[in-house]
Residue frames as a rotation matrix with the C-alpha (Angstrom) as fourth column:
MET 1
0.867 -0.194 0.459 10.10
-0.049 -0.950 -0.308 -28.07
0.496 0.244 -0.833 4.24
SER 2
0.062 -0.939 -0.339 13.78
0.662 0.293 -0.690 -27.75
0.747 -0.182 0.640 4.99
PRO 3
0.273 0.005 -0.962 14.94
0.914 -0.312 0.258 -26.02
-0.299 -0.950 -0.090 8.20
ASP 4
-0.771 -0.606 -0.198 16.57
0.498 -0.766 0.405 -23.23
-0.398 0.214 0.892 6.18
ALA 5
-0.639 0.619 0.457 13.38
0.290 -0.356 0.888 -22.54
0.712 0.700 0.048 4.24
LEU 6
0.345 0.778 -0.524 11.37
0.798 0.051 0.601 -22.56
0.495 -0.626 -0.603 7.46
ASN 7
-0.125 -0.500 -0.857 13.84
0.832 -0.523 0.183 -20.14
-0.540 -0.690 0.482 9.06
SER 8
-0.955 -0.214 0.205 13.57
0.296 -0.738 0.607 -17.80
0.021 0.640 0.768 6.05
LEU 9
-0.207 0.960 0.190 9.78
0.451 -0.079 0.889 -17.95
0.868 0.270 -0.416 6.15
PHE 10
0.376 0.289 -0.880 9.84
0.926 -0.090 0.366 -17.16
0.026 -0.953 -0.301 9.87
SER 11
-0.562 -0.663 -0.494 12.20
0.633 -0.729 0.259 -14.22
-0.532 -0.168 0.830 9.27
LEU 12
-0.813 0.330 0.480 9.92
0.284 -0.495 0.821 -12.92
0.509 0.804 0.309 6.50
CYS 13
0.195 0.963 -0.184 6.86
0.622 0.023 0.783 -13.12
0.759 -0.267 -0.594 8.75
ILE 14
0.200 -0.205 -0.958 8.65
0.919 -0.301 0.257 -11.53
-0.341 -0.931 0.128 11.70
GLY 15
-0.824 -0.566 0.015 9.91
0.524 -0.751 0.402 -8.73
-0.216 0.339 0.916 9.44
PHE 16
-0.506 0.720 0.475 6.42
0.237 -0.413 0.879 -7.90
0.829 0.558 0.039 8.17
ALA 17
0.421 0.689 -0.590 4.93
0.759 0.089 0.645 -8.16
0.497 -0.719 -0.485 11.66
PHE 18
-0.150 -0.571 -0.807 7.60
0.868 -0.466 0.168 -5.90
-0.472 -0.676 0.566 13.15
ALA 19
-0.930 -0.171 0.325 7.15
0.334 -0.764 0.553 -3.37
0.154 0.623 0.767 10.32
GLY 20
-0.135 0.969 0.207 3.39
0.360 -0.146 0.921 -3.36
0.923 0.199 -0.329 10.82
ALA 21
0.402 0.238 -0.884 3.72
0.910 0.000 0.414 -2.95
0.099 -0.971 -0.217 14.57
LEU 22
-0.563 -0.686 -0.460 6.11
0.702 -0.691 0.170 -0.02
-0.435 -0.227 0.871 14.18
ALA 23
-0.872 0.248 0.421 3.98
0.168 -0.657 0.735 1.75
0.459 0.712 0.531 11.58
SER 24
0.138 0.981 -0.139 0.76
0.488 0.055 0.871 1.16
0.862 -0.188 -0.471 13.54
GLY 25
0.169 -0.162 -0.972 2.37
0.969 -0.152 0.194 2.35
-0.179 -0.975 0.131 16.76
TYR 26
-0.864 -0.498 -0.073 3.58
0.461 -0.842 0.278 5.49
-0.200 0.207 0.958 15.01
GLN 27
-0.569 0.720 0.397 0.11
0.151 -0.384 0.911 6.12
0.808 0.578 0.109 13.62
ALA 28
0.359 0.711 -0.605 -1.50
0.755 0.160 0.636 5.63
0.549 -0.685 -0.479 17.03
LEU 29
-0.098 -0.508 -0.856 0.99
0.909 -0.395 0.131 8.00
-0.405 -0.765 0.501 18.65
VAL 30
-0.858 -0.398 -0.324 1.08
0.235 -0.865 0.443 10.79
-0.456 0.304 0.836 16.05
LYS 31
0.063 0.996 -0.057 -2.43
0.180 -0.068 -0.981 10.37
-0.982 0.051 -0.183 14.54
ARG 32
0.574 0.098 -0.813 -1.14
-0.768 -0.280 -0.576 10.23
-0.284 0.955 -0.086 10.96
PRO 33
0.963 -0.174 0.205 0.29
0.218 0.952 -0.214 7.37
-0.158 0.251 0.955 8.90
ALA 34
0.162 -0.979 -0.121 4.04
-0.034 -0.128 0.991 6.90
-0.986 -0.156 -0.054 8.67
GLY 35
0.948 0.100 0.303 5.65
0.294 0.099 -0.951 7.58
-0.125 0.990 0.065 5.32
PHE 36
0.127 -0.966 0.227 8.90
0.992 0.120 -0.042 8.33
0.013 0.230 0.973 3.61
GLY 37
0.434 0.120 0.893 8.10
0.286 -0.958 -0.010 12.05
0.855 0.260 -0.450 3.87
LEU 38
0.949 -0.132 -0.288 9.63
0.271 -0.135 0.953 11.89
-0.164 -0.982 -0.092 7.34
LEU 39
0.088 -0.989 0.118 13.01
0.904 0.128 0.408 12.21
-0.419 0.071 0.905 5.65
GLN 40
-0.095 -0.076 0.993 12.09
0.788 -0.615 0.028 15.48
0.608 0.785 0.118 3.92
GLN 41
0.844 0.395 -0.362 12.36
0.535 -0.597 0.597 17.65
0.019 -0.698 -0.716 7.02
GLY 42
0.644 -0.695 0.319 15.78
-0.422 -0.671 -0.610 18.98
0.638 0.259 -0.725 6.04
VAL 43
-0.320 -0.818 -0.479 18.82
0.221 0.427 -0.877 18.58
0.921 -0.386 0.044 8.26
ALA 44
0.088 0.443 0.892 17.07
-0.857 -0.423 0.294 18.16
0.508 -0.790 0.342 11.57
PRO 45
-0.751 -0.381 0.540 17.28
-0.632 0.652 -0.419 15.68
-0.192 -0.656 -0.730 14.45
GLN 46
0.180 0.897 0.403 13.84
-0.548 0.432 -0.717 14.38
-0.817 -0.092 0.569 13.49
ALA 47
0.658 0.021 -0.753 15.09
-0.729 0.267 -0.630 13.38
0.188 0.963 0.191 10.04
PHE 48
-0.414 -0.876 -0.247 18.04
-0.716 0.481 -0.507 11.51
0.562 -0.033 -0.826 11.52
ALA 49
-0.634 0.255 0.730 15.79
-0.550 0.516 -0.657 9.78
-0.544 -0.818 -0.187 14.05
ALA 50
0.444 0.879 -0.175 13.43
-0.731 0.242 -0.638 8.74
-0.518 0.411 0.750 11.27
VAL 51
-0.068 -0.533 -0.843 16.10
-0.919 0.362 -0.154 6.72
0.387 0.765 -0.515 9.44
PRO 52
-0.951 -0.296 0.087 16.24
-0.307 0.880 -0.362 3.70
0.031 -0.371 -0.928 11.82
PHE 53
-0.281 0.930 0.235 12.46
-0.308 0.145 -0.940 3.78
-0.909 -0.337 0.246 12.14
LEU 54
0.458 0.493 -0.740 11.99
-0.820 -0.087 -0.566 3.74
-0.343 0.866 0.364 8.37
VAL 55
-0.549 -0.699 -0.457 14.56
-0.802 0.595 0.055 0.98
0.234 0.397 -0.888 7.90
PHE 56
-0.969 0.166 0.184 12.33
0.069 0.894 -0.442 -1.41
-0.238 -0.416 -0.878 9.85
ALA 57
-0.163 0.981 -0.104 8.90
0.036 -0.099 -0.994 0.04
-0.986 -0.166 -0.019 8.96
ALA 58
-0.540 -0.145 -0.829 9.57
-0.712 -0.447 0.541 0.30
-0.449 0.883 0.138 5.21
PRO 59
-0.981 0.192 0.030 8.06
0.174 0.801 0.574 -3.06
0.086 0.568 -0.819 4.14
PHE 60
-0.261 0.937 -0.231 4.70
0.807 0.080 -0.584 -2.09
-0.529 -0.339 -0.778 5.64
ILE 61
-0.019 0.219 -0.976 4.82
-0.164 -0.963 -0.213 1.40
-0.986 0.156 0.054 4.14
ILE 62
-0.822 -0.335 -0.460 5.78
-0.499 0.036 0.866 0.07
-0.274 0.941 -0.197 0.70
MET 63
-0.839 0.537 0.093 2.97
0.538 0.790 0.295 -2.48
0.084 0.297 -0.951 0.70
ARG 64
-0.087 0.835 -0.543 0.40
0.620 -0.381 -0.686 0.01
-0.780 -0.397 -0.485 2.01
ASN 65
-0.164 -0.026 -0.986 1.31
-0.472 -0.876 0.101 2.54
-0.866 0.482 0.131 -0.68
THR 66
-0.948 -0.234 -0.214 1.44
-0.300 0.443 0.845 -0.13
-0.103 0.865 -0.490 -3.39
LEU 67
-0.648 0.756 0.092 -1.96
0.752 0.654 -0.080 -1.59
-0.121 0.018 -0.993 -2.58
ARG 68
0.089 0.655 -0.750 -3.53
0.319 -0.732 -0.602 1.86
-0.943 -0.186 -0.274 -2.33
GLY 69
-0.412 -0.341 -0.845 -1.93
-0.613 -0.582 0.534 2.81
-0.673 0.739 0.031 -5.66
ALA 70
-0.993 0.065 0.100 -3.14
0.115 0.742 0.661 -0.37
-0.031 0.667 -0.744 -7.32
ARG 71
-0.280 0.956 -0.083 -6.69
0.890 0.227 -0.396 0.30
-0.360 -0.185 -0.915 -6.18
ILE 72
0.318 0.440 -0.840 -6.86
0.259 -0.893 -0.369 4.08
-0.912 -0.100 -0.398 -6.70
GLU 73
-0.002 -0.436 -0.900 -4.49
-0.697 -0.645 0.314 4.72
-0.717 0.628 -0.302 -9.62
ARG 74
0.912 0.379 0.156 -5.01
-0.193 0.733 -0.652 1.35
-0.362 0.564 0.742 -11.36
ARG 75
0.037 -0.981 -0.191 -1.28
-0.909 -0.112 0.401 0.59
-0.415 0.159 -0.896 -11.43
ARG 76
0.295 0.001 -0.955 -0.11
-0.723 0.654 -0.223 -2.23
0.625 0.756 0.194 -13.64
PHE 77
0.989 0.139 -0.049 0.33
-0.088 0.822 0.563 -5.73
0.118 -0.553 0.825 -12.25
GLN 78
0.381 -0.917 -0.116 4.08
0.603 0.342 -0.721 -5.71
0.701 0.205 0.683 -13.02
PHE 79
-0.226 -0.436 0.871 4.63
-0.322 -0.811 -0.489 -2.63
0.920 -0.391 0.043 -10.85
VAL 80
0.544 0.513 0.664 2.64
-0.798 0.072 0.598 -4.12
0.259 -0.855 0.449 -7.98
MET 81
0.940 -0.224 -0.256 4.55
0.248 0.967 0.062 -7.41
0.234 -0.122 0.965 -8.24
MET 82
0.049 -0.978 0.205 7.92
0.411 -0.167 -0.896 -5.64
0.910 0.128 0.393 -8.29
ALA 83
-0.139 -0.042 0.989 7.02
-0.684 -0.719 -0.126 -3.57
0.716 -0.694 0.071 -5.22
THR 84
0.839 0.483 0.248 5.77
-0.522 0.591 0.615 -6.70
0.151 -0.646 0.748 -3.45
MET 85
0.666 -0.673 -0.323 9.05
0.551 0.735 -0.395 -8.50
0.503 0.085 0.860 -4.14
LEU 86
-0.227 -0.751 0.620 11.03
0.025 -0.641 -0.767 -5.49
0.973 -0.159 0.164 -2.91
ALA 87
0.164 0.375 0.912 8.98
-0.881 -0.360 0.306 -5.27
0.443 -0.854 0.272 0.29
GLY 88
0.969 0.206 -0.135 9.29
-0.144 0.919 0.367 -9.02
0.200 -0.336 0.920 0.80
PHE 89
0.291 -0.938 -0.186 13.07
0.583 0.328 -0.743 -9.00
0.758 0.108 0.643 0.42
TRP 90
-0.313 -0.361 0.878 13.35
-0.367 -0.807 -0.463 -5.95
0.876 -0.468 0.120 2.68
SER 91
0.547 0.611 0.573 11.14
-0.787 0.141 0.601 -7.69
0.286 -0.779 0.558 5.24
LEU 92
0.853 -0.296 -0.430 13.26
0.296 0.953 -0.069 -10.84
0.430 -0.069 0.900 5.03
MET 93
-0.124 -0.980 0.153 16.43
0.412 -0.191 -0.891 -8.86
0.903 -0.047 0.428 5.71
SER 94
-0.291 0.051 0.955 14.98
-0.682 -0.712 -0.169 -6.80
0.671 -0.701 0.242 8.57
GLY 95
0.787 0.598 0.151 13.39
-0.552 0.575 0.604 -9.91
0.274 -0.559 0.782 10.09
THR 96
0.553 -0.685 -0.475 16.72
0.514 0.729 -0.452 -11.74
0.656 0.006 0.755 9.89
PHE 97
-0.426 -0.722 0.546 18.46
0.006 -0.605 -0.796 -8.83
0.905 -0.336 0.262 11.61
PHE 98
0.116 0.577 0.808 15.76
-0.863 -0.345 0.370 -8.68
0.492 -0.740 0.458 14.29
LEU 99
0.945 0.243 -0.220 16.01
-0.137 0.902 0.410 -12.42
0.298 -0.357 0.885 14.98
MET 100
0.165 -0.958 -0.234 19.82
0.544 0.286 -0.789 -12.28
0.823 0.003 0.568 15.07
THR 101
-0.405 -0.252 0.879 19.57
-0.449 -0.782 -0.432 -9.46
0.796 -0.570 0.203 17.60
LEU 102
0.552 0.676 0.488 17.17
-0.784 0.220 0.581 -11.48
0.285 -0.703 0.651 19.76
ARG 103
0.825 -0.315 -0.469 19.49
0.310 0.946 -0.089 -14.51
0.472 -0.072 0.879 19.58
ALA 104
-0.198 -0.956 0.216 22.53
0.311 -0.270 -0.911 -12.39
0.929 -0.113 0.351 20.51
ALA 105
-0.256 0.183 0.949 20.62
-0.757 -0.649 -0.079 -10.96
0.602 -0.739 0.304 23.48
GLY 106
-0.984 -0.179 -0.017 19.76
-0.138 0.808 -0.572 -14.47
0.116 -0.561 -0.820 24.66
VAL 107
-0.305 0.945 0.119 16.01
-0.828 -0.201 -0.523 -14.10
-0.470 -0.258 0.844 24.21
LEU 108
0.765 0.490 -0.418 15.84
-0.640 0.652 -0.408 -16.87
0.072 0.579 0.812 21.58
ALA 109
0.404 -0.620 0.672 17.75
-0.182 0.666 0.723 -20.12
-0.896 -0.415 0.156 21.72
């Protein structure tokens, strides 16, 4: 495996892990699952504060909703695959940003 492919795989895994940790922490704190409904609070400080949270927690939320929808609503395979690819790409990008931030802070070499 090339170093670039390994770095991308690591970024993907870190992105999903970070998204899962954020969503699980939110659920433990508020006692309800995180969702995109956080943005529907109108023009309020809570809606603006939810944007950075949802940017990083979105891959977990997308996959949770997709897998629940596939099981409960019997969604088609193509829809589930498209949502999985979207969540994977989003996770790759957020994981890359997270790792770049850690490298800039000097935490990673």
